[in-house]
C-alpha positions in Angstrom: 3.3 17.3 -72.8 6.6 16.2 -71.2 5.8 18.3 -68.1 2.4 16.8 -67.9 3.8 13.2 -68.0 6.4 14.1 -65.4 3.6 15.5 -63.1 1.4 12.5 -63.5 4.4 10.2 -62.8 5.1 12.2 -59.6 1.4 11.9 -58.6 1.6 8.2 -59.0 4.9 7.5 -57.4 4.3 9.7 -54.3 1.9 7.0 -52.9 4.6 4.3 -53.0 6.9 5.8 -50.4 7.0 9.6 -50.1 3.3 9.7 -49.1 2.5 6.1 -48.5 -0.9 6.1 -46.9 0.0 3.4 -44.3 3.7 3.8 -43.5 4.0 7.6 -44.0 0.6 9.2 -43.5 -0.4 6.5 -40.9 -3.9 6.1 -42.4 -6.1 2.9 -42.7 -4.3 1.2 -39.9 -7.4 -0.7 -38.8 -7.9 -2.8 -41.9 -4.1 -3.0 -42.3 -3.7 -4.7 -39.0 -6.8 -6.8 -39.3 -6.4 -8.4 -42.8 -2.6 -8.6 -43.0 -2.4 -12.1 -41.4 -2.8 -13.6 -44.9 -1.1 -12.5 -48.2 -4.2 -13.5 -50.1 -6.5 -11.4 -47.9 -4.0 -8.5 -48.1 -4.0 -8.5 -51.9 -7.8 -8.8 -52.1 -8.3 -5.9 -49.7 -5.7 -3.8 -51.5 -7.2 -4.4 -55.0 -10.7 -3.6 -53.6 -9.6 -0.4 -52.0 -7.6 0.6 -55.1 -10.7 0.2 -57.3 -12.8 2.3 -55.0 -10.0 4.9 -54.7 -9.7 5.3 -58.5 -13.4 5.3 -59.3 -14.4 7.7 -56.4 -11.6 10.1 -57.3 -12.7 10.2 -60.9 -16.3 10.9 -60.0 -15.6 13.4 -57.3 -13.1 15.3 -59.5 -15.6 15.4 -62.4 -18.3 16.8 -60.0 -16.0 19.1 -58.0 -17.5 22.3 -59.4 -21.1 21.0 -59.0 -21.0 19.7 -55.4 -21.8 22.5 -52.9 -19.0 23.1 -50.4 -21.4 22.7 -47.4 -22.4 19.2 -48.3 -19.2 17.9 -49.9 -18.4 15.4 -47.2 -21.9 13.7 -47.4 -21.6 13.7 -51.1 -18.2 12.1 -51.0 -19.5 9.4 -48.7 -22.5 8.7 -51.1 -20.1 8.3 -54.0 -17.6 6.1 -52.1 -20.4 4.0 -50.6 -21.8 3.4 -54.1 -18.5 2.0 -55.4 -17.9 0.0 -52.3 -21.3 -1.7 -52.7 -20.5 -2.5 -56.3 -17.1 -4.0 -55.4 -18.6 -6.0 -52.5 -21.3 -7.4 -54.8 -18.7 -8.5 -57.3 -16.5 -10.1 -54.6 -19.5 -11.9 -53.2 -20.4 -13.2 -56.7 -16.9 -14.2 -58.0 -14.7 -14.6 -54.9 -17.1 -15.6 -52.0 -14.3 -17.1 -49.9 -12.4 -13.8 -50.0 -15.7 -12.0 -49.0 -16.0 -14.3 -46.0 -12.3 -13.8 -45.0 -12.4 -10.0 -45.2 -15.8 -9.9 -43.4 -16.8 -6.5 -42.1 -13.6 -4.8 -43.3 -14.7 -4.9 -46.9 -17.9 -2.7 -46.5 -15.9 -0.6 -44.0 -13.9 0.7 -47.0 -16.7 3.3 -47.1 -15.1 5.1 -44.0 -11.5 4.3 -44.8 -9.5 7.5 -44.1 -7.3 7.0 -47.1 -10.2 7.1 -49.6 -12.1 10.0 -47.9 -8.8 11.8 -47.4 -7.8 11.7 -51.1 -11.3 12.9 -52.0 -11.0 15.9 -49.7 -7.3 16.6 -50.2 -6.8 16.0 -53.9 -9.8 14.9 -56.0 -11.9 18.0 -55.3 -9.1 20.3 -56.3 -7.6 18.6 -59.3 -8.7 17.5 -62.8 -10.0 14.0 -63.5 -6.8 12.4 -65.0 -4.6 13.6 -62.2 -7.1 12.4 -59.6 -7.3 9.0 -61.2 -3.5 8.7 -61.2 -3.4 9.9 -57.6 -5.9 7.2 -56.6 -4.0 4.5 -58.4 -0.7 5.5 -56.8 -2.3 5.6 -53.3 -4.0 2.3 -53.9 -0.8 0.6 -55.0 1.0 2.0 -52.0 -1.7 0.7 -49.7 -1.6 -2.7 -51.3 2.2 -2.8 -51.1 2.2 -2.0 -47.4 -0.5 -4.7 -46.8 1.5 -7.2 -48.8 4.7 -6.5 -46.9 3.0 -6.9 -43.5 1.2 -10.0 -44.6 4.4 -11.5 -46.0 6.1 -11.3 -42.6 3.1 -12.2 -40.5 2.0 -15.2 -42.6 5.5 -16.6 -43.0 6.4 -16.3 -39.4 3.0 -16.8 -37.9 1.7 -19.7 -40.0 4.8 -21.0 -41.8 3.0 -20.6 -45.2 3.0 -18.3 -48.2 -0.1 -17.5 -50.3 -2.1 -20.0 -48.3 -5.5 -20.4 -50.0 -4.4 -18.7 -53.2 -7.1 -20.5 -55.2 -9.7 -18.5 -53.3 -8.4 -15.5 -55.1 -7.4 -17.1 -58.4 -10.7 -18.7 -59.0 -11.9 -15.4 -60.5 -9.8 -16.3 -63.5 -11.1 -19.9 -63.7 -10.6 -23.3 -62.1 -7.1 -24.7 -61.4 -5.3 -21.5 -62.3 -1.4 -21.9 -62.2 -1.9 -25.7 -62.0 -4.1 -25.5 -58.9 -1.4 -23.6 -56.9 -2.8 -23.1 -53.4 0.1 -21.8 -51.5 3.4 -23.0 -50.1 4.1 -24.6 -46.7 7.6 -24.0 -45.3 8.9 -27.5 -44.2 10.3 -28.1 -40.7 9.3 -24.6 -39.6 7.7 -24.0 -36.2 5.2 -21.0 -36.5 5.5 -18.2 -34.1 1.8 -17.7 -33.3 2.3 -14.2 -31.8 2.8 -12.8 -35.4 -0.8 -13.5 -36.4 -2.1 -12.0 -33.1 -2.7 -8.2 -32.7 0.6 -7.8 -30.8 2.5 -9.2 -33.8 0.6 -7.0 -36.2 1.6 -3.9 -34.2 5.3 -5.1 -34.0 5.6 -5.7 -37.7 3.8 -2.4 -38.5 6.3 -0.5 -36.3 9.3 -2.2 -37.9 8.1 -1.4 -41.4 7.3 2.2 -40.4 10.8 2.5 -39.0 12.3 1.0 -42.2 10.2 3.5 -44.3 11.5 6.4 -42.2 15.1 5.1 -42.6 14.7 5.0 -46.4 13.1 8.4 -46.3 15.9 9.9 -44.2 18.4 8.8 -46.9 16.2 10.5 -49.5 15.7 13.5 -47.3 11.9 13.1 -47.1 9.9 14.2 -44.1 9.2 11.6 -41.4 5.8 10.0 -41.0 3.9 11.6 -38.2 0.8 10.6 -36.2 -1.8 13.3 -36.7 -4.6 14.1 -34.3 -8.3 14.4 -35.1 -7.9 18.0 -36.4 -6.3 16.5 -39.6 -9.3 14.3 -40.3 -11.5 15.3 -43.3 -14.5 15.0 -41.0 -13.1 17.2 -38.2 -15.4 20.1 -39.2 -18.5 18.1 -38.5 -17.3 15.6 -35.9 -19.1 16.2 -32.5 -16.0 15.0 -30.6 -13.7 17.5 -32.2 -16.2 20.4 -32.0 -16.8 19.7 -28.3 -13.1 19.6 -27.6 -12.6 23.0 -29.4 -15.5 24.5 -27.3 -13.9 23.2 -24.1 -10.6 24.8 -25.0 -12.4 28.2 -25.6 -14.0 27.9 -22.2 
């Protein structure tokens, strides 16, 4: 029992730093850069992705012995798309402002490399409980990376913190936390570049360097940029297949 608890704890904590999906595995960078201009949007995206991660990991793990190997990727996408649709409908119903702010990036969770990657790399090889813990850990790590980026970008780019918080808190009722709707930093001149794409890449690079620095002290492997061959869809991707054929010729 003790070994099992230790193993589950390891599966959860690996997503926080050792295998952080954004800062260490360099996955999900598109939504990370797009929604990290606001702390509220970052939390909303992180929570939505975490819910989909946990639920899809549980279902895929439970069906891992039933799903034929040749159609596993389409089956994973169907499962993930189902949960994304549910989450999107809930967000539209209870937090419409967040749905508008996240825009197309909410339904695009379906093709998020983090979720599909965990399904292929972990959920289809491990039991349900371990897969659920893995999904939770990766989701928390993804949310933490988004939050850190948004903290820097919103503070320096807008001079605010948690701007529009009621858009997210309304799910718990009206005037939650006394109607708290964010903080504006007085006498601060925003640096607009930080909410532009260039600022996003800069903050992303700094945080990745910081994560690598911490990892060096803990003697963990550095984050690496992987090519298309490491993608779960590489076996069926026409681009990868054509490149392999060109190399053979």
